N, C-alpha and C positions, 0 to 999 in steps of 0.2 A: 761654481767656479773652482778651479784647481788651486788649492791652498798649500800644496806640498812644499813649495819653496819657503813660504813664511812659517810653516810648521817646523821645518828643519832648522831655519834660522833661529827660532825661539827655543830649540831643544835644550840648550845649555841652562836655561832658566826655568825649565819645566818642573812642576811640583813633584815629579817622581824621583828627583834627585835626592840623595840621602840627606837627612836632616843634620844640622850642625849641633843639635842638643848634646850629642856625644861625639867629641872630636875623633875618638877611635873608630867611629863608624865611617869616616870619610874614606872613600875609595873602595868600600865593600859593595861593589856593583857587579851584578850578574853580567856575563857576556850577553850582549843583546840589549834589549830595553831595560831600563833601571827598574828594580823591584821595590815598590812602595812599602812592602813588608819590612824592609830594613829600617825605614824611617819610623814605622809603627813600633818596632822593638826599641829603638832609641827613645822615642817619646814615652813609652811605658817605663823604661829604666829611669829616665829623668823625673817622671811623675812620681814614681815610687820613692826615690831618694830626696825629693823636694827640690830638684834642680830647676823645675818649671812649676809655676803656680797658675794654671789656667783660671780664667774668670767664668763664673756661672752666667749662662745666657738667660734672658728674661722669658724666652718662649717655652722652655722646658726645664724642669728642676734638675735633671741629670745631664743636660747638655752644657758643655764647657767650651770656651774659646781661648786660644793662645795666638797672639799676634806678634810677629817678629819680622826682622829684616836680616836674613842671613848674609846679605850683601847690601851696601848702601842703596843700590838701585833696585832692590827686590823687596816687595811687600808680600808676606806670606800670612795667611789666616788658616789656622788649624782648628777643626771642630772634633770633639770626641764626647761620647757618653762616658761619664766617669762614675764609678761606684767603688768605694773603699780603695782609692788610688789604683784602680784597674780600669782598663778600657778594652772592650771587645773589638772595636773598630774605630777608624778615624778617617776624616776627609780633609784634604789639604787643597787650598786654593791659592794660587800665586798669580799676581797681576802681571800679565804679559803684554806684548804689543797690542794696541787697539786694532780693531777691524773697522775700516772706513770711519775712523774717528770715534768709534764706540768702544768703551773699555771691554777687555777680554780677560777672563780668569782661566788659567790652566788648572785642571782638576786631577788629583791623584787620591787614591783610597786604598785601604787595606783592612783585612780582618784577621784577628789573632787566630792561629790554627785551631785552637780549642773552641772557637766560637763560630766556625764556618757552617754554612748551609742553614742558617737560622734567620736570614734576612737582615742582619746587622748592617751590612754595607749599604744596601738601599736605604735603610732608615737613617743612617748617619749622613749620607749624601743629600737626601731630601731635607733633613733638618738643617744641614749646613747651607743648602740653597735658600731655605726660608730666611735664615739669619742674614745671608749675603744680600738678599733682596732688601731687607731693612737697612743694612749698611749702605748699599748702593743708592737707595732712595735719597739718603742724606748727601752722599758724595756726588751723585750724578742725577739730579732731579729731572724727571721726564725723559731721560736718555735711555735707560735700560742698560743691559750689559750682556756679553756673550760668555759662555763657558765652553771650553774645549777639553777633550780627553783623547789621549793616544793609548790604544789598547792592543797588545799583541794578538795576532790572529789565532794563536794557539791557546789563548787564555779565555776559555768559554765562560767561566764564572764572572770575570770582569766585564766581558761583553754584555752579559745579561744585566749587570748593574748599570752599565752605561746606557743600554737600550731602555731600561725602566726609568732612568732619571733624565737622560738627555735626548732620547728618541732613537728610533731604530733604522736610520738611513745613513750609516757612516760611509765615509769615503775610504776606499782601499788605498793604502800607501805602502811604500817600502822606505823605511827610515834610511836616509842617505848615509848617516854615520855608522850605523850598525848593520845595515842591509837586512834588518828584520822586517818581515811583512807585518803590517799593523792596520788597524782601523782608526780613522780620525772622526771623532764625534764633535759636533758643534751645534749649540742651541742658543738662541737669543731669548733673554728674559726681560720682558718689559717691566718697568716700575712706574707706579702712578703716584 
């Protein structure tokens, strides 16, 4: 089914929007699709100075989670591997409009420039998905959830991450707001 209309309608609440952790980061958006690396830099800055205090996840000793609501109607869950107040990559999930009554999370992810090409993005997205399954099992028993990602067609590295974590059959879209060609990935995750 063509979901372009609903994808574009949700764009303003997509996880690739810059994080509020550092107010000065607001508005630092690339022309075109929003760059999640901006949010990663802000997350790293706030982590280093103690402005955020992510909680350790039970599934992995170096995996941490930060849950917040940048807007009263938005729930954001951020996962990061943290070592000595540094994180090589993070994955952000924002609860967006449901699909046919099933909860849907928008996914964004970024890797620090010094840590690229080492598999960190795939690892953090997969670790975040595992934790999200545990969370959603409590929140939506028996229902499962969807995860969607919008990736620019010129961003081959992010396409590979989305293919490895969400599957390799994206829908080709053109973002209505920016006119940037992109791929729309969508996957359903059952929870038992």
